[in-house]
C-alpha positions as CSV (number, residue, x, y, z in Angstrom):
1,M,-199.8,-147.0,110.7
2,A,-196.0,-146.0,109.3
3,T,-196.7,-143.3,106.2
4,T,-193.9,-143.5,103.5
5,F,-191.5,-140.6,103.4
6,H,-189.4,-139.3,100.4
7,F,-186.3,-137.6,101.5
8,R,-183.1,-136.0,100.3
9,A,-180.2,-136.7,102.1
10,V,-176.3,-135.8,102.2
11,A,-173.9,-138.9,102.7
12,S,-170.8,-139.0,104.2
13,D,-168.7,-138.4,100.7
14,G,-170.8,-135.6,99.5
15,K,-173.2,-137.6,97.7
16,V,-176.8,-136.8,97.3
17,R,-179.4,-139.6,98.7
18,T,-182.8,-140.0,97.5
19,G,-185.2,-142.7,98.3
20,T,-188.6,-143.7,100.4
21,V,-188.6,-144.4,104.6
22,S,-191.2,-145.5,106.6
23,G,-191.8,-144.1,109.5
24,D,-194.4,-142.5,112.3
25,S,-193.7,-138.9,111.2
26,D,-191.3,-136.6,109.3
27,K,-188.9,-136.3,112.6
28,A,-188.5,-139.9,113.7
29,V,-187.5,-140.2,109.9
30,A,-184.6,-137.3,110.0
31,G,-183.5,-138.9,113.5
32,E,-183.6,-142.4,111.5
33,L,-181.6,-140.9,108.7
34,R,-179.1,-138.8,111.0
35,R,-178.1,-142.6,112.6
36,Q,-177.5,-144.3,109.6
37,G,-174.7,-141.2,109.1
38,L,-176.9,-139.3,106.7
39,I,-177.6,-135.3,106.9
40,P,-181.5,-134.7,105.9
41,V,-182.2,-132.1,103.7
42,Y,-185.9,-133.0,102.9
43,V,-188.4,-135.3,104.4
44,G,-192.0,-135.0,103.6
45,I,-194.8,-136.8,101.9
46,G,-194.5,-135.7,98.2
47,E,-191.6,-135.3,96.6
48,K,-189.6,-132.8,96.1
49,K,-188.0,-132.0,93.1
50,G,-184.8,-130.3,93.0
51,F,-185.7,-129.4,97.0
52,E,-187.1,-126.1,96.3
53,L,-187.9,-124.0,99.4
54,E,-191.9,-124.3,100.5
55,L,-191.7,-120.3,101.0
56,P,-194.3,-117.3,100.8
57,S,-192.6,-115.6,98.0
58,F,-193.9,-113.7,95.1
59,D,-190.5,-113.2,92.9
60,R,-190.0,-116.8,91.7
61,G,-186.7,-115.9,90.3
62,R,-183.7,-114.5,91.9
63,R,-185.2,-114.5,95.3
64,K,-185.8,-117.9,95.7
65,D,-182.8,-118.6,94.5
66,V,-180.9,-116.8,96.8
67,L,-183.1,-118.9,99.8
68,F,-182.6,-122.1,98.4
69,F,-178.5,-121.4,98.3
70,T,-179.1,-119.5,102.1
71,Q,-181.1,-122.6,103.5
72,E,-179.0,-125.3,101.5
73,L,-175.8,-123.8,103.2
74,S,-176.5,-123.3,106.3
75,T,-177.5,-127.2,106.6
76,L,-174.3,-128.5,105.0
77,L,-172.2,-126.1,107.3
78,N,-173.8,-126.5,110.3
79,A,-173.7,-130.4,109.5
80,G,-169.1,-130.5,109.3
81,I,-168.8,-130.4,105.6
82,P,-166.3,-128.1,103.9
83,L,-167.1,-124.9,101.7
84,D,-166.3,-126.1,98.4
85,R,-168.1,-129.6,99.0
86,A,-170.8,-127.7,100.2
87,L,-171.1,-125.2,97.7
88,G,-170.7,-128.3,94.9
89,I,-173.4,-130.3,96.8
90,T,-175.7,-126.7,96.5
91,A,-174.5,-126.9,92.6
92,E,-176.1,-130.2,92.1
93,L,-178.9,-129.8,94.2
94,T,-180.6,-127.3,92.3
95,T,-182.4,-127.3,88.9
96,R,-182.3,-124.0,88.4
97,K,-179.3,-124.1,85.0
98,Q,-178.5,-121.0,85.5
99,F,-178.3,-120.4,89.2
100,R,-176.6,-123.1,89.3
101,A,-174.2,-122.1,86.7
102,L,-173.7,-118.6,89.0
103,V,-172.9,-121.2,92.2
104,L,-170.0,-123.0,90.0
105,D,-168.8,-119.6,89.0
106,V,-168.3,-118.1,92.6
107,M,-167.1,-122.1,93.4
108,R,-164.2,-120.8,90.3
109,V,-163.4,-117.7,91.8
110,L,-163.7,-118.9,95.9
111,K,-161.2,-122.0,94.4
112,G,-159.1,-119.0,92.9
113,G,-158.3,-117.2,95.7
114,K,-160.6,-115.0,96.9
115,S,-162.5,-114.9,100.1
116,F,-166.0,-116.5,99.8
117,A,-167.7,-113.2,101.1
118,D,-165.5,-111.4,97.4
119,S,-166.6,-114.3,95.7
120,L,-170.0,-113.6,96.5
121,A,-169.4,-110.1,95.7
122,T,-169.1,-110.8,92.0
123,R,-172.7,-111.5,91.7
124,P,-174.0,-108.3,93.2
125,T,-177.6,-108.8,91.4
126,H,-178.3,-112.2,93.9
127,F,-176.4,-111.2,97.0
128,S,-176.9,-108.1,98.6
129,E,-174.7,-106.2,100.9
130,L,-175.7,-106.7,103.9
131,Y,-175.0,-110.4,102.4
132,I,-171.7,-109.7,101.2
133,N,-171.3,-108.3,105.3
134,M,-172.2,-110.6,106.8
135,V,-170.7,-113.6,105.3
136,R,-167.4,-112.1,105.5
137,A,-168.0,-111.5,109.3
138,G,-168.7,-115.1,109.5
139,E,-165.4,-115.8,107.8
140,A,-163.6,-113.9,110.6
141,S,-164.8,-115.4,113.1
142,G,-164.9,-118.7,111.6
143,S,-168.8,-119.3,112.2
144,L,-170.4,-119.3,108.5
145,G,-172.3,-122.6,110.0
146,V,-173.8,-119.9,112.1
147,I,-174.0,-117.0,109.8
148,F,-175.7,-118.4,107.1
149,E,-178.4,-120.2,109.8
150,R,-179.3,-116.2,110.9
151,L,-178.9,-115.3,106.8
152,A,-181.4,-117.6,106.3
153,E,-183.8,-116.9,108.6
154,F,-183.8,-113.5,107.9
155,E,-184.4,-114.0,104.2
156,R,-187.7,-116.5,104.9
157,T,-188.9,-113.6,107.3
158,R,-188.7,-110.7,104.7
159,D,-190.3,-112.9,101.9
160,D,-193.3,-114.2,104.6
161,L,-193.6,-110.2,104.8
162,R,-193.8,-109.4,102.2
163,G,-195.1,-111.9,100.2
164,Y,-198.2,-111.6,102.8
165,I,-198.1,-107.5,102.2
166,I,-198.5,-108.3,98.4
167,S,-201.4,-111.2,98.6
168,S,-203.1,-109.0,101.1
169,L,-203.6,-105.7,98.7
170,I,-204.5,-108.0,95.6
171,Y,-207.7,-109.3,96.4
172,P,-208.4,-105.0,96.9
173,G,-207.1,-104.1,93.6
174,L,-208.7,-107.1,91.6
175,L,-211.8,-105.5,93.0
176,T,-211.6,-101.9,92.1
177,L,-210.5,-102.6,88.6
178,V,-213.8,-105.3,88.1
179,G,-216.1,-102.6,89.1
180,L,-214.5,-100.1,87.0
181,A,-214.2,-102.2,84.2
182,S,-218.1,-102.8,84.9
183,I,-219.0,-98.9,84.9
184,F,-217.2,-98.9,82.0
185,T,-219.2,-101.8,79.8
186,L,-222.7,-100.4,81.3
187,L,-222.0,-96.9,79.6
188,N,-220.2,-97.4,77.0
189,F,-222.1,-100.8,75.7
190,V,-225.3,-101.1,77.4
191,V,-226.7,-97.8,77.9
192,P,-226.1,-96.5,73.7
193,R,-228.7,-99.7,72.8
194,F,-231.0,-98.0,75.6
195,A,-230.7,-94.5,74.1
196,M,-232.5,-95.5,70.9
197,I,-235.4,-95.8,72.5
198,F,-235.7,-93.0,74.4
199,S,-234.9,-90.8,71.1
200,D,-238.9,-90.4,70.9
201,P,-238.9,-86.1,71.7
202,R,-242.5,-86.7,73.0
203,M,-241.2,-88.8,76.0
204,K,-240.2,-87.5,79.1
205,I,-236.9,-88.9,80.4
206,P,-236.5,-88.9,83.9
207,T,-233.5,-86.4,85.1
208,P,-231.8,-89.7,87.2
209,T,-231.7,-91.2,83.4
210,L,-230.5,-88.1,81.5
211,I,-227.7,-87.8,83.6
212,M,-226.9,-91.4,82.6
213,L,-227.4,-90.7,78.6
214,E,-224.7,-87.9,79.1
215,A,-222.6,-89.7,81.4
216,S,-222.6,-92.1,77.7
217,K,-222.2,-89.8,75.5
218,I,-219.0,-88.2,77.6
219,V,-217.5,-92.2,77.8
220,Q,-218.0,-92.9,74.2
221,A,-216.6,-89.6,72.6
222,Y,-213.6,-89.6,75.5
223,W,-213.1,-92.6,76.7
224,L,-209.6,-93.4,74.0
225,P,-208.1,-89.7,74.4
226,A,-208.1,-90.3,77.9
227,A,-206.5,-93.5,78.7
228,I,-204.4,-92.3,76.0
229,A,-203.3,-89.2,78.7
230,L,-203.7,-91.7,81.5
231,A,-201.3,-94.2,79.6
232,L,-198.7,-91.0,79.0
233,G,-199.6,-89.6,82.6
234,L,-198.6,-92.6,84.2
235,M,-195.2,-92.8,82.2
236,V,-194.3,-89.3,82.9
237,F,-195.0,-89.4,86.8
238,Q,-192.5,-93.3,86.6
239,A,-189.5,-91.2,85.4
240,Y,-190.7,-88.9,87.7
241,V,-190.3,-91.4,90.3
242,R,-187.4,-92.8,89.0
243,T,-185.2,-89.8,89.8
244,A,-183.7,-88.7,93.4
245,P,-186.3,-86.0,94.5
246,G,-189.2,-87.7,93.3
247,R,-188.6,-90.8,94.9
248,L,-188.7,-89.4,97.9
249,W,-191.6,-87.4,97.4
250,W,-193.5,-90.4,96.8
251,D,-192.3,-92.0,99.6
252,G,-192.8,-89.7,101.6
253,F,-196.5,-89.6,100.4
254,R,-197.1,-92.9,100.3
255,L,-196.2,-92.5,104.3
256,K,-198.7,-89.8,105.0
257,L,-201.8,-92.3,103.4
258,P,-204.2,-92.9,105.6
259,L,-204.0,-96.5,107.0
260,L,-201.9,-97.5,104.5
261,G,-199.2,-95.3,105.0
262,D,-198.9,-96.7,108.5
263,A,-198.9,-100.1,107.7
264,L,-196.0,-99.1,105.3
265,R,-193.9,-97.3,107.8
266,K,-194.5,-100.5,110.4
267,A,-192.9,-102.6,107.6
268,E,-190.2,-100.8,107.2
269,T,-189.3,-100.8,110.3
270,A,-189.2,-104.7,110.4
271,R,-187.4,-104.7,107.5
272,F,-184.5,-102.4,109.3
273,A,-184.9,-103.9,112.8
274,R,-184.2,-107.2,111.4
275,A,-181.4,-106.4,109.0
276,M,-180.3,-105.3,112.1
277,A,-180.5,-108.3,114.4
278,T,-178.9,-110.0,111.9
279,L,-175.6,-107.3,111.3
280,V,-175.4,-106.9,114.8
281,T,-175.2,-110.8,116.2
282,A,-172.7,-110.9,113.8
283,S,-170.6,-108.1,115.7
284,V,-170.6,-105.8,113.1
285,P,-169.6,-102.4,113.9
286,L,-173.0,-100.3,114.5
287,V,-171.9,-97.2,112.2
288,Q,-171.6,-99.7,109.1
289,C,-174.9,-101.9,110.4
290,L,-176.7,-98.8,109.5
291,G,-175.0,-98.0,106.3
292,I,-175.7,-101.1,104.8
293,S,-179.7,-100.8,106.1
294,R,-179.9,-98.1,104.3
295,G,-179.1,-99.6,101.2
296,I,-182.1,-102.5,101.5
297,L,-184.8,-100.2,102.9
298,N,-187.3,-99.7,100.3
299,N,-188.7,-95.7,101.8
300,R,-186.5,-93.9,100.9
301,K,-187.9,-91.2,103.1
302,I,-187.4,-93.8,106.1
303,A,-183.6,-94.5,104.8
304,G,-182.5,-90.7,104.5
305,T,-182.9,-90.5,108.1
306,L,-180.0,-93.5,108.8
307,E,-176.8,-90.9,108.2
308,G,-178.1,-88.7,110.6
309,I,-178.7,-91.8,113.3
310,A,-174.9,-93.3,112.5
311,T,-174.2,-89.8,112.7
312,G,-175.6,-89.5,116.4
313,V,-174.0,-92.7,116.8
314,K,-170.5,-91.5,116.5
315,R,-171.1,-88.8,118.6
316,G,-171.3,-91.4,121.3
317,E,-175.4,-90.5,121.5
318,G,-176.3,-94.1,121.1
319,I,-178.3,-95.4,119.0
320,A,-182.3,-94.6,120.4
321,Q,-181.7,-90.9,121.3
322,P,-180.6,-90.3,117.1
323,L,-184.0,-92.9,116.2
324,Q,-186.5,-91.3,118.2
325,R,-185.1,-87.7,116.9
326,A,-185.4,-88.6,113.3
327,G,-188.8,-89.2,114.0
328,E,-189.5,-91.6,111.5
329,F,-189.6,-94.7,113.3
330,P,-192.7,-95.5,115.2
331,P,-192.6,-93.9,119.3
332,L,-192.2,-97.5,120.6
333,A,-189.1,-98.5,118.7
334,G,-186.9,-95.4,120.2
335,H,-188.0,-96.9,123.5
336,L,-187.0,-100.6,123.0
337,L,-183.4,-99.8,121.7
338,A,-183.0,-97.4,124.4
339,V,-184.1,-100.9,126.6
340,G,-181.7,-103.1,124.5
341,E,-178.9,-100.3,125.4
342,E,-179.2,-99.8,128.9
343,T,-178.8,-103.6,129.6
344,G,-176.6,-104.6,127.1
345,H,-179.1,-106.4,124.6
346,L,-179.0,-104.4,121.6
347,D,-179.3,-106.9,119.2
348,T,-182.4,-109.3,121.4
349,M,-184.2,-105.7,121.2
350,F,-183.5,-105.4,117.8
351,T,-184.7,-109.0,117.1
352,R,-187.9,-108.3,119.2
353,M,-188.5,-105.2,117.9
354,A,-188.6,-106.8,114.6
355,D,-191.4,-109.4,115.5
356,I,-193.4,-106.7,117.0
357,Y,-193.6,-105.2,113.7
358,D,-193.7,-107.9,111.5
359,N,-197.2,-108.5,113.9
360,E,-197.9,-105.4,113.9
361,T,-197.5,-105.0,110.1
362,R,-200.1,-107.8,109.4
363,T,-202.7,-106.4,112.1
364,S,-202.3,-102.9,109.9
365,I,-203.0,-104.5,107.0
366,R,-205.6,-106.7,108.0
367,R,-207.5,-103.3,109.3
368,F,-206.6,-101.3,106.2
369,T,-207.8,-104.1,103.7
370,S,-211.4,-104.6,105.9
371,L,-212.2,-101.1,105.9
372,F,-211.0,-100.9,102.0
373,E,-213.0,-103.9,100.4
374,P,-216.9,-103.1,102.0
375,L,-216.2,-99.4,100.9
376,I,-215.3,-100.7,97.6
377,I,-218.3,-103.3,96.9
378,L,-220.8,-100.1,98.5
379,V,-219.4,-97.4,96.3
380,M,-219.4,-99.5,93.1
381,G,-222.7,-101.3,94.2
382,I,-224.2,-97.7,94.6
383,I,-222.8,-96.5,90.5
384,V,-223.8,-99.6,89.4
385,G,-227.2,-99.6,91.3
386,T,-228.1,-95.9,90.3
387,L,-227.4,-97.0,86.5
388,V,-229.4,-99.8,87.0
389,L,-232.6,-97.6,88.1
390,S,-231.9,-95.1,85.4
391,L,-232.5,-97.3,82.9
392,M,-235.6,-99.2,84.8
393,L,-237.1,-95.6,85.1
394,A,-236.8,-94.8,81.4
395,I,-238.3,-98.1,80.3
396,T,-241.2,-97.4,82.6
397,S,-241.2,-93.5,81.0
398,I,-242.1,-95.2,77.9
399,N,-246.1,-95.7,78.8
400,D,-246.1,-91.6,78.8
401,V,-245.5,-91.3,75.7
402,A,-248.8,-88.5,73.7
403,V,-250.6,-90.7,71.8
């Protein structure tokens, strides 16, 4: 039985066509559209408003716009549509007014005589140095379509990994927050109500209950000053981390955390390798690749080692040996690059390295959450259980009041 598919496609005149077609599969429908002289942009069972990419990303704004822009240009340029028309179609397809204005502004600068890379460089908040240099390399080699295809893969893979890390850490964070809120509620609201029952001096209150009552008094008396002090401490810490020495210390400290530090190091390695693979494949000079990659890494401790690696490359040592000597990347990374240098397929090895550490990062995050979640549940269960048991002991001790 045929299924009805919604589609968006670009005709030879550059106009966007939308509608529905019956077919056995989305691939069959896409083939039929191509036979009709249309370029399929979206084919699916559900109607797609403005063709927004269904990619896992925690940022619903800027990154999503860049992903959409890159994917659209990759599709259109590889279909042989001229750049100015492809930009016009992309502006028409987006439903976000601010980003449409941005694309139109890039078109205006491009028509003013600047290169496409220089036109994108006027919007540094959206397009990174890596992105601009890749486009510049594509213009020089006459392969913009291929470059945008690689950029689309880079952006998609990077956001996929970022989204996976954040979504994996949300549940442990919420679990910790709920546990602390439960303990605070018990000590600040529940226990004080029972304290009145135990005010009789003749009552023998068990030791655990006495400890619980004292803890409740401390929480009641000092929770507000403690909360203010904590907020001020966080503000001071954030201000320190924004400084260069503070950021370097914090990034180094995070890498030393048990389990989580290993996951962060592998995530940065995957990010570095993916950026290098994208740049090296576009024939960007290796030293320049390292400089650009340094700017996109989140961890300043690891990024700082790239300057020394670039110095080693300038000396003719290659990249594998300086990277191993830096000591911030996993040992396997250096061995992979050594093989890439020996075989003359450094670009392929960077891609392989990125895939390996994408998977390694996911494995490390799963390992961390599989240990952290039961630990948090156990600790919070013991604390809450102790509080409840103390209350029960106190209630049963009421019968011991002297008559």
